[in-house]
C-alpha positions in Angstrom: -0.8 6.2 9.4 -1.8 3.9 6.5 -5.3 2.5 6.2 -7.0 0.3 3.6 -10.6 0.7 2.7 -12.9 -0.9 0.1 -14.1 1.5 -2.6 -17.7 0.6 -1.8 -17.4 1.9 1.8 -18.4 5.4 2.6 -15.5 7.9 2.8 -15.0 9.6 6.2 -13.0 12.6 7.4 -10.7 10.2 9.3 -9.6 8.7 5.9 -7.3 11.6 5.3 -5.8 11.4 1.7 -7.6 8.7 -0.2 -5.8 7.0 -3.2 -7.3 4.3 -5.4 -4.5 1.7 -5.9 -6.2 -0.7 -8.3 -5.3 -1.0 -12.0 -9.0 -1.1 -12.9 -11.7 1.2 -11.9 -14.1 -0.4 -9.4 -17.2 -1.8 -11.0 -20.5 0.1 -10.5 -18.7 3.1 -9.0 -19.3 6.4 -10.7 -16.2 8.5 -11.0 -17.4 11.3 -8.7 -18.8 8.9 -6.0 -15.4 7.5 -4.8 -14.1 10.6 -3.0 -10.5 10.0 -3.9 -7.6 12.4 -4.1 -5.9 10.5 -6.8 -5.9 7.2 -8.8 -2.6 5.5 -9.2 -3.4 2.5 -11.5 0.3 1.9 -12.2 0.9 1.1 -8.5 -1.4 -1.9 -8.6 -0.2 -5.4 -9.5 0.4 -6.2 -13.1 -2.5 -7.5 -15.2 -1.0 -11.1 -15.4 -0.4 -11.2 -11.6 -3.8 -9.7 -10.8 -5.6 -12.2 -13.1 -3.6 -15.2 -11.7 -4.5 -14.3 -8.2 -8.1 -13.7 -9.0 -8.4 -17.0 -10.8 -6.8 -18.9 -7.9 -3.7 -19.9 -9.9 -1.5 -18.4 -7.2 -1.9 -18.3 -3.4 -2.0 -15.1 -1.5 1.5 -15.7 -0.3 2.7 -16.2 -3.9 0.8 -13.1 -4.9 2.3 -11.1 -2.0 5.9 -12.1 -2.9 5.4 -11.4 -6.7 3.7 -8.1 -6.0 6.5 -7.0 -3.6 9.0 -7.8 -6.4 7.0 -5.6 -8.8 6.9 -2.8 -6.2 10.7 -3.0 -5.7 11.2 -2.7 -9.4 9.0 0.4 -9.8 9.6 2.8 -6.9 8.7 5.8 -9.0 5.1 4.6 -8.9 4.7 4.4 -5.1 7.3 6.9 -3.9 4.9 9.8 -3.3 2.7 7.5 -1.2 5.5 7.3 1.4 5.5 11.1 1.8 1.7 11.1 2.1 1.9 8.5 4.8 4.6 10.3 6.7 2.6 13.6 6.5 -0.7 12.2 7.8 -3.4 9.6 7.3 -3.3 7.8 4.0 -6.1 5.5 3.0 -5.5 3.0 0.2 -8.8 2.4 -1.6 -9.3 -0.9 -3.4 -12.2 -2.9 -4.9 -11.4 -6.5 -3.9 -14.0 -8.4 -1.9 -11.5 -9.8 0.7 -10.4 -7.2 3.3 -7.5 -9.4 4.3 -6.1 -10.7 1.0 -5.8 -7.9 -1.5 -3.2 -5.7 -3.2 -3.9 -2.7 -0.9 -2.9 -4.8 2.2 0.4 -5.8 0.6 1.0 -2.2 -0.5 0.2 -0.8 2.9 2.8 -3.2 4.5 5.3 -2.3 1.9 4.8 1.5 2.5 4.9 1.1 6.3 8.3 -0.6 5.9 9.5 2.2 3.6 8.2 4.9 6.1 10.0 3.1 8.9 13.3 3.0 6.9 13.1 6.8 6.4 12.1 7.7 10.0 15.0 9.1 12.0 15.7 7.1 15.2 14.8 8.8 18.4 18.1 8.3 20.0 21.7 7.5 18.8 22.8 3.9 18.5 24.6 2.5 21.5 27.8 0.7 20.8 28.7 -0.2 24.4 28.3 -3.9 23.8 30.9 -3.7 21.1 33.5 -2.3 23.5 33.3 -4.6 26.7 36.5 -3.1 28.1 34.7 0.2 28.8 
């Protein structure tokens, strides 16, 4: 299970493994107060993309598309998050004000797609429709 949570919200036991996924450390957050397992700044959007989105130069849809391209180009940065999500609860910690339009939401959707790709199907594929004579 993958969750997203603002850095300014209190950590709970239900959060599981907490990973900060922003390139910049959240403002006014002392290093010890965040209760994170790891900080992966390289998994966040590039500085130019982050700045363009924050300035309103690109819409959230444009940001999402560009960020997904960046993620596709750098699987070594997010690969271990797929394993963490498969093994239990993973909480992506971010600092953005918007809870709906931020990099953690895009990353969570990306990771969920990757987890699904790697999940074994519960039953074999049925090819009966391909052989109508049977």
